[in-house]
PyMOL Python script that loads the backbone (N, CA, C, O; Angstrom):
from pymol import cmd

cmd.read_pdbstr("""\
ATOM      1  N   MET A   1      11.204  11.814  15.949  1.00  0.00           N
ATOM      2  CA  MET A   1      10.921  13.195  15.660  1.00  0.00           C
ATOM      3  C   MET A   1       9.805  13.649  16.594  1.00  0.00           C
ATOM      4  O   MET A   1       8.750  13.018  16.656  1.00  0.00           O
ATOM      5  N   ASP A   2      10.025  14.709  17.299  1.00  0.00           N
ATOM      6  CA  ASP A   2       9.059  15.249  18.246  1.00  0.00           C
ATOM      7  C   ASP A   2       8.201  16.303  17.536  1.00  0.00           C
ATOM      8  O   ASP A   2       8.727  17.304  17.048  1.00  0.00           O
ATOM      9  N   LEU A   3       6.893  16.082  17.479  1.00  0.00           N
ATOM     10  CA  LEU A   3       5.967  17.007  16.831  1.00  0.00           C
ATOM     11  C   LEU A   3       4.961  17.506  17.855  1.00  0.00           C
ATOM     12  O   LEU A   3       4.693  16.836  18.853  1.00  0.00           O
ATOM     13  N   GLN A   4       4.409  18.678  17.606  1.00  0.00           N
ATOM     14  CA  GLN A   4       3.460  19.285  18.537  1.00  0.00           C
ATOM     15  C   GLN A   4       2.072  19.326  17.903  1.00  0.00           C
ATOM     16  O   GLN A   4       1.929  19.568  16.704  1.00  0.00           O
ATOM     17  N   ILE A   5       1.059  19.087  18.723  1.00  0.00           N
ATOM     18  CA  ILE A   5      -0.333  19.191  18.285  1.00  0.00           C
ATOM     19  C   ILE A   5      -0.808  20.613  18.569  1.00  0.00           C
ATOM     20  O   ILE A   5      -0.664  21.118  19.683  1.00  0.00           O
ATOM     21  N   ASN A   6      -1.378  21.255  17.541  1.00  0.00           N
ATOM     22  CA  ASN A   6      -1.862  22.632  17.661  1.00  0.00           C
ATOM     23  C   ASN A   6      -3.292  22.728  17.144  1.00  0.00           C
ATOM     24  O   ASN A   6      -3.774  21.843  16.437  1.00  0.00           O
ATOM     25  N   ARG A   7      -3.952  23.805  17.506  1.00  0.00           N
ATOM     26  CA  ARG A   7      -5.313  24.053  17.037  1.00  0.00           C
ATOM     27  C   ARG A   7      -5.274  24.553  15.600  1.00  0.00           C
ATOM     28  O   ARG A   7      -4.431  25.376  15.244  1.00  0.00           O
ATOM     29  N   TRP A   8      -6.198  24.047  14.770  1.00  0.00           N
ATOM     30  CA  TRP A   8      -6.359  24.499  13.392  1.00  0.00           C
ATOM     31  C   TRP A   8      -7.859  24.641  13.175  1.00  0.00           C
ATOM     32  O   TRP A   8      -8.541  23.656  12.893  1.00  0.00           O
ATOM     33  N   GLY A   9      -8.371  25.843  13.303  1.00  0.00           N
ATOM     34  CA  GLY A   9      -9.816  26.061  13.280  1.00  0.00           C
ATOM     35  C   GLY A   9     -10.427  25.427  14.501  1.00  0.00           C
ATOM     36  O   GLY A   9      -9.997  25.697  15.622  1.00  0.00           O
ATOM     37  N   ASN A  10     -11.437  24.576  14.304  1.00  0.00           N
ATOM     38  CA  ASN A  10     -12.072  23.859  15.412  1.00  0.00           C
ATOM     39  C   ASN A  10     -11.433  22.496  15.668  1.00  0.00           C
ATOM     40  O   ASN A  10     -11.880  21.755  16.544  1.00  0.00           O
ATOM     41  N   SER A  11     -10.398  22.166  14.916  1.00  0.00           N
ATOM     42  CA  SER A  11      -9.755  20.855  15.023  1.00  0.00           C
ATOM     43  C   SER A  11      -8.364  20.985  15.613  1.00  0.00           C
ATOM     44  O   SER A  11      -7.864  22.089  15.826  1.00  0.00           O
ATOM     45  N   LEU A  12      -7.751  19.850  15.870  1.00  0.00           N
ATOM     46  CA  LEU A  12      -6.351  19.793  16.271  1.00  0.00           C
ATOM     47  C   LEU A  12      -5.570  19.172  15.113  1.00  0.00           C
ATOM     48  O   LEU A  12      -6.096  18.329  14.386  1.00  0.00           O
ATOM     49  N   ALA A  13      -4.332  19.585  14.947  1.00  0.00           N
ATOM     50  CA  ALA A  13      -3.540  19.105  13.810  1.00  0.00           C
ATOM     51  C   ALA A  13      -2.082  18.952  14.209  1.00  0.00           C
ATOM     52  O   ALA A  13      -1.609  19.576  15.158  1.00  0.00           O
ATOM     53  N   VAL A  14      -1.389  18.116  13.469  1.00  0.00           N
ATOM     54  CA  VAL A  14       0.055  17.941  13.606  1.00  0.00           C
ATOM     55  C   VAL A  14       0.681  18.474  12.326  1.00  0.00           C
ATOM     56  O   VAL A  14       0.297  18.062  11.231  1.00  0.00           O
ATOM     57  N   ARG A  15       1.629  19.374  12.451  1.00  0.00           N
ATOM     58  CA  ARG A  15       2.332  19.897  11.281  1.00  0.00           C
ATOM     59  C   ARG A  15       3.500  18.977  10.966  1.00  0.00           C
ATOM     60  O   ARG A  15       4.276  18.616  11.851  1.00  0.00           O
ATOM     61  N   LEU A  16       3.617  18.602   9.699  1.00  0.00           N
ATOM     62  CA  LEU A  16       4.690  17.707   9.283  1.00  0.00           C
ATOM     63  C   LEU A  16       5.814  18.526   8.645  1.00  0.00           C
ATOM     64  O   LEU A  16       5.571  19.279   7.701  1.00  0.00           O
ATOM     65  N   PRO A  17       7.030  18.386   9.150  1.00  0.00           N
ATOM     66  CA  PRO A  17       8.163  19.123   8.588  1.00  0.00           C
ATOM     67  C   PRO A  17       8.440  18.723   7.135  1.00  0.00           C
ATOM     68  O   PRO A  17       8.141  17.604   6.720  1.00  0.00           O
ATOM     69  N   THR A  18       9.008  19.645   6.383  1.00  0.00           N
ATOM     70  CA  THR A  18       9.311  19.418   4.967  1.00  0.00           C
ATOM     71  C   THR A  18      10.165  18.180   4.762  1.00  0.00           C
ATOM     72  O   THR A  18       9.931  17.413   3.829  1.00  0.00           O
ATOM     73  N   LYS A  19      11.148  17.978   5.621  1.00  0.00           N
ATOM     74  CA  LYS A  19      12.029  16.802   5.503  1.00  0.00           C
ATOM     75  C   LYS A  19      11.217  15.509   5.552  1.00  0.00           C
ATOM     76  O   LYS A  19      11.446  14.601   4.754  1.00  0.00           O
ATOM     77  N   LEU A  20      10.277  15.426   6.480  1.00  0.00           N
ATOM     78  CA  LEU A  20       9.440  14.244   6.613  1.00  0.00           C
ATOM     79  C   LEU A  20       8.532  14.081   5.394  1.00  0.00           C
ATOM     80  O   LEU A  20       8.346  12.969   4.901  1.00  0.00           O
ATOM     81  N   LEU A  21       7.969  15.186   4.912  1.00  0.00           N
ATOM     82  CA  LEU A  21       7.112  15.130   3.728  1.00  0.00           C
ATOM     83  C   LEU A  21       7.882  14.609   2.522  1.00  0.00           C
ATOM     84  O   LEU A  21       7.354  13.819   1.739  1.00  0.00           O
ATOM     85  N   ARG A  22       9.117  15.045   2.372  1.00  0.00           N
ATOM     86  CA  ARG A  22       9.941  14.554   1.256  1.00  0.00           C
ATOM     87  C   ARG A  22      10.179  13.055   1.367  1.00  0.00           C
ATOM     88  O   ARG A  22      10.075  12.328   0.379  1.00  0.00           O
ATOM     89  N   GLU A  23      10.501  12.597   2.576  1.00  0.00           N
ATOM     90  CA  GLU A  23      10.753  11.166   2.789  1.00  0.00           C
ATOM     91  C   GLU A  23       9.522  10.330   2.453  1.00  0.00           C
ATOM     92  O   GLU A  23       9.635   9.242   1.889  1.00  0.00           O
ATOM     93  N   LEU A  24       8.349  10.847   2.804  1.00  0.00           N
ATOM     94  CA  LEU A  24       7.098  10.129   2.561  1.00  0.00           C
ATOM     95  C   LEU A  24       6.520  10.388   1.173  1.00  0.00           C
ATOM     96  O   LEU A  24       5.488   9.824   0.809  1.00  0.00           O
ATOM     97  N   GLN A  25       7.187  11.239   0.405  1.00  0.00           N
ATOM     98  CA  GLN A  25       6.741  11.626  -0.938  1.00  0.00           C
ATOM     99  C   GLN A  25       5.320  12.190  -0.893  1.00  0.00           C
ATOM    100  O   GLN A  25       4.448  11.798  -1.670  1.00  0.00           O
ATOM    101  N   LEU A  26       5.115  13.127   0.047  1.00  0.00           N
ATOM    102  CA  LEU A  26       3.818  13.777   0.211  1.00  0.00           C
ATOM    103  C   LEU A  26       3.956  15.262  -0.092  1.00  0.00           C
ATOM    104  O   LEU A  26       5.033  15.841   0.048  1.00  0.00           O
ATOM    105  N   GLU A  27       2.860  15.865  -0.504  1.00  0.00           N
ATOM    106  CA  GLU A  27       2.823  17.304  -0.744  1.00  0.00           C
ATOM    107  C   GLU A  27       1.450  17.807  -0.336  1.00  0.00           C
ATOM    108  O   GLU A  27       0.572  17.017   0.010  1.00  0.00           O
ATOM    109  N   GLU A  28       1.264  19.100  -0.375  1.00  0.00           N
ATOM    110  CA  GLU A  28      -0.020  19.684   0.000  1.00  0.00           C
ATOM    111  C   GLU A  28      -1.125  19.054  -0.846  1.00  0.00           C
ATOM    112  O   GLU A  28      -1.016  18.973  -2.069  1.00  0.00           O
ATOM    113  N   GLY A  29      -2.178  18.614  -0.185  1.00  0.00           N
ATOM    114  CA  GLY A  29      -3.302  17.980  -0.865  1.00  0.00           C
ATOM    115  C   GLY A  29      -3.198  16.469  -0.946  1.00  0.00           C
ATOM    116  O   GLY A  29      -4.159  15.808  -1.341  1.00  0.00           O
ATOM    117  N   SER A  30      -2.038  15.901  -0.577  1.00  0.00           N
ATOM    118  CA  SER A  30      -1.877  14.446  -0.599  1.00  0.00           C
ATOM    119  C   SER A  30      -2.788  13.813   0.452  1.00  0.00           C
ATOM    120  O   SER A  30      -3.141  14.441   1.450  1.00  0.00           O
ATOM    121  N   HIS A  31      -3.154  12.577   0.209  1.00  0.00           N
ATOM    122  CA  HIS A  31      -3.941  11.804   1.171  1.00  0.00           C
ATOM    123  C   HIS A  31      -3.026  10.793   1.847  1.00  0.00           C
ATOM    124  O   HIS A  31      -2.124  10.240   1.218  1.00  0.00           O
ATOM    125  N   VAL A  32      -3.262  10.557   3.125  1.00  0.00           N
ATOM    126  CA  VAL A  32      -2.528   9.536   3.867  1.00  0.00           C
ATOM    127  C   VAL A  32      -3.533   8.617   4.538  1.00  0.00           C
ATOM    128  O   VAL A  32      -4.680   8.992   4.778  1.00  0.00           O
ATOM    129  N   GLN A  33      -3.085   7.418   4.834  1.00  0.00           N
ATOM    130  CA  GLN A  33      -3.896   6.472   5.595  1.00  0.00           C
ATOM    131  C   GLN A  33      -3.379   6.483   7.029  1.00  0.00           C
ATOM    132  O   GLN A  33      -2.171   6.431   7.263  1.00  0.00           O
ATOM    133  N   ALA A  34      -4.298   6.550   7.981  1.00  0.00           N
ATOM    134  CA  ALA A  34      -3.933   6.569   9.394  1.00  0.00           C
ATOM    135  C   ALA A  34      -4.519   5.336  10.063  1.00  0.00           C
ATOM    136  O   ALA A  34      -5.651   4.941   9.785  1.00  0.00           O
ATOM    137  N   GLN A  35      -3.734   4.736  10.947  1.00  0.00           N
ATOM    138  CA  GLN A  35      -4.180   3.524  11.627  1.00  0.00           C
ATOM    139  C   GLN A  35      -3.557   3.489  13.019  1.00  0.00           C
ATOM    140  O   GLN A  35      -2.362   3.737  13.182  1.00  0.00           O
ATOM    141  N   VAL A  36      -4.378   3.177  14.019  1.00  0.00           N
ATOM    142  CA  VAL A  36      -3.866   2.961  15.372  1.00  0.00           C
ATOM    143  C   VAL A  36      -3.385   1.516  15.409  1.00  0.00           C
ATOM    144  O   VAL A  36      -4.178   0.587  15.258  1.00  0.00           O
ATOM    145  N   THR A  37      -2.086   1.331  15.610  1.00  0.00           N
ATOM    146  CA  THR A  37      -1.510  -0.015  15.559  1.00  0.00           C
ATOM    147  C   THR A  37      -1.335  -0.636  16.940  1.00  0.00           C
ATOM    148  O   THR A  37      -1.214  -1.855  17.065  1.00  0.00           O
ATOM    149  N   ALA A  38      -1.321   0.189  17.965  1.00  0.00           N
ATOM    150  CA  ALA A  38      -1.207  -0.269  19.352  1.00  0.00           C
ATOM    151  C   ALA A  38      -1.648   0.909  20.217  1.00  0.00           C
ATOM    152  O   ALA A  38      -1.707   2.038  19.730  1.00  0.00           O
ATOM    153  N   PRO A  39      -1.955   0.670  21.481  1.00  0.00           N
ATOM    154  CA  PRO A  39      -2.332   1.795  22.329  1.00  0.00           C
ATOM    155  C   PRO A  39      -1.250   2.886  22.316  1.00  0.00           C
ATOM    156  O   PRO A  39      -0.089   2.620  22.626  1.00  0.00           O
ATOM    157  N   GLY A  40      -1.637   4.092  21.959  1.00  0.00           N
ATOM    158  CA  GLY A  40      -0.702   5.213  21.924  1.00  0.00           C
ATOM    159  C   GLY A  40       0.181   5.262  20.688  1.00  0.00           C
ATOM    160  O   GLY A  40       1.120   6.057  20.640  1.00  0.00           O
ATOM    161  N   CYS A  41      -0.098   4.428  19.682  1.00  0.00           N
ATOM    162  CA  CYS A  41       0.753   4.371  18.495  1.00  0.00           C
ATOM    163  C   CYS A  41      -0.082   4.640  17.239  1.00  0.00           C
ATOM    164  O   CYS A  41      -1.079   3.962  16.992  1.00  0.00           O
ATOM    165  N   LEU A  42       0.335   5.636  16.448  1.00  0.00           N
ATOM    166  CA  LEU A  42      -0.370   6.019  15.228  1.00  0.00           C
ATOM    167  C   LEU A  42       0.549   5.796  14.037  1.00  0.00           C
ATOM    168  O   LEU A  42       1.697   6.239  14.047  1.00  0.00           O
ATOM    169  N   LEU A  43       0.056   5.119  13.020  1.00  0.00           N
ATOM    170  CA  LEU A  43       0.813   4.859  11.802  1.00  0.00           C
ATOM    171  C   LEU A  43       0.212   5.680  10.679  1.00  0.00           C
ATOM    172  O   LEU A  43      -0.985   5.577  10.408  1.00  0.00           O
ATOM    173  N   LEU A  44       1.034   6.504  10.012  1.00  0.00           N
ATOM    174  CA  LEU A  44       0.617   7.257   8.833  1.00  0.00           C
ATOM    175  C   LEU A  44       1.336   6.664   7.631  1.00  0.00           C
ATOM    176  O   LEU A  44       2.546   6.444   7.674  1.00  0.00           O
ATOM    177  N   GLN A  45       0.593   6.404   6.555  1.00  0.00           N
ATOM    178  CA  GLN A  45       1.188   5.812   5.361  1.00  0.00           C
ATOM    179  C   GLN A  45       0.747   6.561   4.122  1.00  0.00           C
ATOM    180  O   GLN A  45      -0.388   7.031   4.032  1.00  0.00           O
ATOM    181  N   ASN A  46       1.659   6.667   3.167  1.00  0.00           N
ATOM    182  CA  ASN A  46       1.342   7.198   1.849  1.00  0.00           C
ATOM    183  C   ASN A  46       0.781   6.032   1.050  1.00  0.00           C
ATOM    184  O   ASN A  46       1.528   5.116   0.708  1.00  0.00           O
ATOM    185  N   PRO A  47      -0.526   6.038   0.738  1.00  0.00           N
ATOM    186  CA  PRO A  47      -1.118   4.889   0.066  1.00  0.00           C
ATOM    187  C   PRO A  47      -0.532   4.608  -1.311  1.00  0.00           C
ATOM    188  O   PRO A  47      -0.594   3.473  -1.783  1.00  0.00           O
ATOM    189  N   SER A  48       0.031   5.611  -1.958  1.00  0.00           N
ATOM    190  CA  SER A  48       0.599   5.368  -3.285  1.00  0.00           C
ATOM    191  C   SER A  48       1.919   4.600  -3.205  1.00  0.00           C
ATOM    192  O   SER A  48       2.388   4.088  -4.221  1.00  0.00           O
ATOM    193  N   LEU A  49       2.525   4.509  -2.019  1.00  0.00           N
ATOM    194  CA  LEU A  49       3.770   3.763  -1.854  1.00  0.00           C
ATOM    195  C   LEU A  49       3.559   2.382  -1.246  1.00  0.00           C
ATOM    196  O   LEU A  49       4.504   1.606  -1.111  1.00  0.00           O
ATOM    197  N   ILE A  50       2.327   2.082  -0.884  1.00  0.00           N
ATOM    198  CA  ILE A  50       2.016   0.787  -0.278  1.00  0.00           C
ATOM    199  C   ILE A  50       1.726  -0.210  -1.395  1.00  0.00           C
ATOM    200  O   ILE A  50       0.913   0.054  -2.280  1.00  0.00           O
ATOM    201  N   GLU A  51       2.401  -1.359  -1.343  1.00  0.00           N
ATOM    202  CA  GLU A  51       2.136  -2.391  -2.335  1.00  0.00           C
ATOM    203  C   GLU A  51       0.715  -2.906  -2.123  1.00  0.00           C
ATOM    204  O   GLU A  51       0.366  -3.381  -1.043  1.00  0.00           O
ATOM    205  N   GLN A  52      -0.083  -2.804  -3.155  1.00  0.00           N
ATOM    206  CA  GLN A  52      -1.472  -3.207  -3.056  1.00  0.00           C
ATOM    207  C   GLN A  52      -1.589  -4.735  -3.095  1.00  0.00           C
ATOM    208  O   GLN A  52      -1.048  -5.379  -3.995  1.00  0.00           O
ATOM    209  N   VAL A  53      -2.287  -5.303  -2.129  1.00  0.00           N
ATOM    210  CA  VAL A  53      -2.532  -6.739  -2.075  1.00  0.00           C
ATOM    211  C   VAL A  53      -3.783  -7.018  -2.890  1.00  0.00           C
ATOM    212  O   VAL A  53      -4.830  -6.420  -2.643  1.00  0.00           O
ATOM    213  N   PRO A  54      -3.686  -7.923  -3.862  1.00  0.00           N
ATOM    214  CA  PRO A  54      -4.866  -8.193  -4.684  1.00  0.00           C
ATOM    215  C   PRO A  54      -5.986  -8.823  -3.858  1.00  0.00           C
ATOM    216  O   PRO A  54      -5.737  -9.546  -2.893  1.00  0.00           O
ATOM    217  N   SER A  55      -7.217  -8.534  -4.259  1.00  0.00           N
ATOM    218  CA  SER A  55      -8.369  -9.115  -3.573  1.00  0.00           C
ATOM    219  C   SER A  55      -8.486 -10.594  -3.940  1.00  0.00           C
ATOM    220  O   SER A  55      -7.866 -11.062  -4.895  1.00  0.00           O
ATOM    221  N   ARG A  56      -9.271 -11.299  -3.184  1.00  0.00           N
ATOM    222  CA  ARG A  56      -9.506 -12.729  -3.453  1.00  0.00           C
ATOM    223  C   ARG A  56     -10.055 -12.912  -4.861  1.00  0.00           C
ATOM    224  O   ARG A  56      -9.641 -13.817  -5.586  1.00  0.00           O
ATOM    225  N   GLU A  57     -10.988 -12.045  -5.244  1.00  0.00           N
ATOM    226  CA  GLU A  57     -11.599 -12.134  -6.562  1.00  0.00           C
ATOM    227  C   GLU A  57     -10.570 -11.904  -7.667  1.00  0.00           C
ATOM    228  O   GLU A  57     -10.621 -12.565  -8.705  1.00  0.00           O
ATOM    229  N   GLN A  58      -9.633 -10.970  -7.456  1.00  0.00           N
ATOM    230  CA  GLN A  58      -8.598 -10.712  -8.455  1.00  0.00           C
ATOM    231  C   GLN A  58      -7.673 -11.916  -8.616  1.00  0.00           C
ATOM    232  O   GLN A  58      -7.293 -12.261  -9.735  1.00  0.00           O
ATOM    233  N   VAL A  59      -7.309 -12.557  -7.506  1.00  0.00           N
ATOM    234  CA  VAL A  59      -6.446 -13.737  -7.560  1.00  0.00           C
ATOM    235  C   VAL A  59      -7.155 -14.865  -8.298  1.00  0.00           C
ATOM    236  O   VAL A  59      -6.559 -15.525  -9.149  1.00  0.00           O
ATOM    237  N   ILE A  60      -8.417 -15.086  -7.977  1.00  0.00           N
ATOM    238  CA  ILE A  60      -9.180 -16.152  -8.636  1.00  0.00           C
ATOM    239  C   ILE A  60      -9.278 -15.882 -10.134  1.00  0.00           C
ATOM    240  O   ILE A  60      -9.102 -16.797 -10.938  1.00  0.00           O
ATOM    241  N   ALA A  61      -9.558 -14.637 -10.516  1.00  0.00           N
ATOM    242  CA  ALA A  61      -9.666 -14.296 -11.941  1.00  0.00           C
ATOM    243  C   ALA A  61      -8.340 -14.543 -12.651  1.00  0.00           C
ATOM    244  O   ALA A  61      -8.324 -15.051 -13.772  1.00  0.00           O
ATOM    245  N   GLU A  62      -7.226 -14.187 -12.008  1.00  0.00           N
ATOM    246  CA  GLU A  62      -5.921 -14.423 -12.631  1.00  0.00           C
ATOM    247  C   GLU A  62      -5.637 -15.910 -12.776  1.00  0.00           C
ATOM    248  O   GLU A  62      -5.116 -16.346 -13.803  1.00  0.00           O
ATOM    249  N   LEU A  63      -5.977 -16.696 -11.748  1.00  0.00           N
ATOM    250  CA  LEU A  63      -5.762 -18.141 -11.830  1.00  0.00           C
ATOM    251  C   LEU A  63      -6.637 -18.771 -12.908  1.00  0.00           C
ATOM    252  O   LEU A  63      -6.192 -19.665 -13.627  1.00  0.00           O
ATOM    253  N   GLU A  64      -7.871 -18.310 -13.022  1.00  0.00           N
ATOM    254  CA  GLU A  64      -8.747 -18.833 -14.073  1.00  0.00           C
ATOM    255  C   GLU A  64      -8.205 -18.487 -15.454  1.00  0.00           C
ATOM    256  O   GLU A  64      -8.289 -19.295 -16.379  1.00  0.00           O
ATOM    257  N   GLY A  65      -7.648 -17.280 -15.591  1.00  0.00           N
ATOM    258  CA  GLY A  65      -7.033 -16.901 -16.861  1.00  0.00           C
ATOM    259  C   GLY A  65      -5.832 -17.773 -17.186  1.00  0.00           C
ATOM    260  O   GLY A  65      -5.640 -18.164 -18.337  1.00  0.00           O
ATOM    261  N   LEU A  66      -5.017 -18.083 -16.173  1.00  0.00           N
ATOM    262  CA  LEU A  66      -3.865 -18.961 -16.387  1.00  0.00           C
ATOM    263  C   LEU A  66      -4.311 -20.365 -16.766  1.00  0.00           C
ATOM    264  O   LEU A  66      -3.675 -21.017 -17.594  1.00  0.00           O
ATOM    265  N   HIS A  67      -5.387 -20.827 -16.174  1.00  0.00           N
ATOM    266  CA  HIS A  67      -5.892 -22.168 -16.464  1.00  0.00           C
ATOM    267  C   HIS A  67      -6.202 -22.315 -17.956  1.00  0.00           C
ATOM    268  O   HIS A  67      -6.021 -23.389 -18.530  1.00  0.00           O
ATOM    269  N   GLN A  68      -6.666 -21.239 -18.573  1.00  0.00           N
ATOM    270  CA  GLN A  68      -7.018 -21.281 -19.991  1.00  0.00           C
ATOM    271  C   GLN A  68      -5.787 -21.391 -20.888  1.00  0.00           C
ATOM    272  O   GLN A  68      -5.879 -21.950 -21.981  1.00  0.00           O
ATOM    273  N   VAL A  69      -4.631 -20.868 -20.450  1.00  0.00           N
ATOM    274  CA  VAL A  69      -3.453 -20.834 -21.319  1.00  0.00           C
ATOM    275  C   VAL A  69      -2.378 -21.848 -20.943  1.00  0.00           C
ATOM    276  O   VAL A  69      -1.393 -21.991 -21.667  1.00  0.00           O
ATOM    277  N   LEU A  70      -2.545 -22.549 -19.836  1.00  0.00           N
ATOM    278  CA  LEU A  70      -1.525 -23.522 -19.437  1.00  0.00           C
ATOM    279  C   LEU A  70      -1.516 -24.703 -20.399  1.00  0.00           C
ATOM    280  O   LEU A  70      -2.558 -25.304 -20.659  1.00  0.00           O
ATOM    281  N   PRO A  71      -0.349 -25.032 -20.922  1.00  0.00           N
ATOM    282  CA  PRO A  71      -0.261 -26.168 -21.842  1.00  0.00           C
ATOM    283  C   PRO A  71      -0.446 -27.486 -21.083  1.00  0.00           C
ATOM    284  O   PRO A  71       0.094 -27.666 -19.991  1.00  0.00           O
ATOM    285  N   MET A  72      -1.197 -28.379 -21.661  1.00  0.00           N
ATOM    286  CA  MET A  72      -1.426 -29.690 -21.037  1.00  0.00           C
ATOM    287  C   MET A  72      -0.143 -30.513 -21.112  1.00  0.00           C
ATOM    288  O   MET A  72       0.559 -30.490 -22.124  1.00  0.00           O
ATOM    289  N   GLY A  73       0.159 -31.237 -20.041  1.00  0.00           N
ATOM    290  CA  GLY A  73       1.303 -32.127 -20.022  1.00  0.00           C
ATOM    291  C   GLY A  73       2.617 -31.445 -19.686  1.00  0.00           C
ATOM    292  O   GLY A  73       3.635 -32.125 -19.562  1.00  0.00           O
ATOM    293  N   ARG A  74       2.635 -30.134 -19.537  1.00  0.00           N
ATOM    294  CA  ARG A  74       3.860 -29.424 -19.198  1.00  0.00           C
ATOM    295  C   ARG A  74       3.791 -29.024 -17.726  1.00  0.00           C
ATOM    296  O   ARG A  74       2.709 -28.744 -17.210  1.00  0.00           O
ATOM    297  N   SER A  75       4.915 -28.995 -17.063  1.00  0.00           N
ATOM    298  CA  SER A  75       4.964 -28.621 -15.655  1.00  0.00           C
ATOM    299  C   SER A  75       4.444 -27.194 -15.478  1.00  0.00           C
ATOM    300  O   SER A  75       4.954 -26.251 -16.084  1.00  0.00           O
ATOM    301  N   VAL A  76       3.434 -27.059 -14.648  1.00  0.00           N
ATOM    302  CA  VAL A  76       2.868 -25.738 -14.376  1.00  0.00           C
ATOM    303  C   VAL A  76       3.923 -24.841 -13.739  1.00  0.00           C
ATOM    304  O   VAL A  76       4.015 -23.659 -14.070  1.00  0.00           O
ATOM    305  N   VAL A  77       4.714 -25.395 -12.831  1.00  0.00           N
ATOM    306  CA  VAL A  77       5.753 -24.622 -12.158  1.00  0.00           C
ATOM    307  C   VAL A  77       6.770 -24.128 -13.187  1.00  0.00           C
ATOM    308  O   VAL A  77       7.165 -22.962 -13.149  1.00  0.00           O
ATOM    309  N   ARG A  78       7.198 -24.992 -14.099  1.00  0.00           N
ATOM    310  CA  ARG A  78       8.166 -24.604 -15.129  1.00  0.00           C
ATOM    311  C   ARG A  78       7.573 -23.511 -16.012  1.00  0.00           C
ATOM    312  O   ARG A  78       8.255 -22.537 -16.331  1.00  0.00           O
ATOM    313  N   PHE A  79       6.305 -23.665 -16.412  1.00  0.00           N
ATOM    314  CA  PHE A  79       5.649 -22.670 -17.251  1.00  0.00           C
ATOM    315  C   PHE A  79       5.604 -21.316 -16.546  1.00  0.00           C
ATOM    316  O   PHE A  79       5.927 -20.295 -17.152  1.00  0.00           O
ATOM    317  N   MET A  80       5.205 -21.297 -15.264  1.00  0.00           N
ATOM    318  CA  MET A  80       5.103 -20.045 -14.524  1.00  0.00           C
ATOM    319  C   MET A  80       6.481 -19.410 -14.350  1.00  0.00           C
ATOM    320  O   MET A  80       6.603 -18.187 -14.427  1.00  0.00           O
ATOM    321  N   CYS A  81       7.517 -20.212 -14.117  1.00  0.00           N
ATOM    322  CA  CYS A  81       8.874 -19.671 -14.012  1.00  0.00           C
ATOM    323  C   CYS A  81       9.303 -19.050 -15.331  1.00  0.00           C
ATOM    324  O   CYS A  81       9.890 -17.968 -15.343  1.00  0.00           O
ATOM    325  N   ASP A  82       9.019 -19.719 -16.439  1.00  0.00           N
ATOM    326  CA  ASP A  82       9.367 -19.195 -17.770  1.00  0.00           C
ATOM    327  C   ASP A  82       8.652 -17.883 -18.048  1.00  0.00           C
ATOM    328  O   ASP A  82       9.200 -17.010 -18.721  1.00  0.00           O
ATOM    329  N   GLN A  83       7.438 -17.733 -17.540  1.00  0.00           N
ATOM    330  CA  GLN A  83       6.649 -16.529 -17.776  1.00  0.00           C
ATOM    331  C   GLN A  83       6.974 -15.416 -16.782  1.00  0.00           C
ATOM    332  O   GLN A  83       6.459 -14.306 -16.917  1.00  0.00           O
ATOM    333  N   GLY A  84       7.814 -15.689 -15.793  1.00  0.00           N
ATOM    334  CA  GLY A  84       8.228 -14.659 -14.845  1.00  0.00           C
ATOM    335  C   GLY A  84       7.295 -14.485 -13.658  1.00  0.00           C
ATOM    336  O   GLY A  84       7.308 -13.429 -13.026  1.00  0.00           O
ATOM    337  N   TYR A  85       6.486 -15.488 -13.336  1.00  0.00           N
ATOM    338  CA  TYR A  85       5.588 -15.384 -12.175  1.00  0.00           C
ATOM    339  C   TYR A  85       6.324 -15.633 -10.904  1.00  0.00           C
ATOM    340  O   TYR A  85       5.730 -15.588  -9.827  1.00  0.00           O
TER     341      TYR A  85
END
""", "prot")
cmd.dss("prot")
cmd.show_as("cartoon", "prot")
cmd.util.cbc("prot")
cmd.orient("prot")
C-alpha cells in the first residue's frame, strides 16, 4: 500500500486508509507501537492484538505457585497436561 507523508501542524503524518484501520482493529484515539526493524523499514502494531510475553518475574511466580500444588510422586508432565498447560 502506497501512503503519502503530509504536514499536520508542525509535524509530518501518514494518513491510514479506513480499510487498513479495520484490518488492524484501530480507530481514532487508538495507540500503536512503532519500531524500526531494519534500515528504511517501519513496523506499526496494535498492542492490544500482540500476545503479551510474561516477564521473568511472572513466570517465576507461576512456577512457585505450581510447586505448592504439585502432588508428590506424580509425573509433573502428566499433571500439567491434565491441567491444560
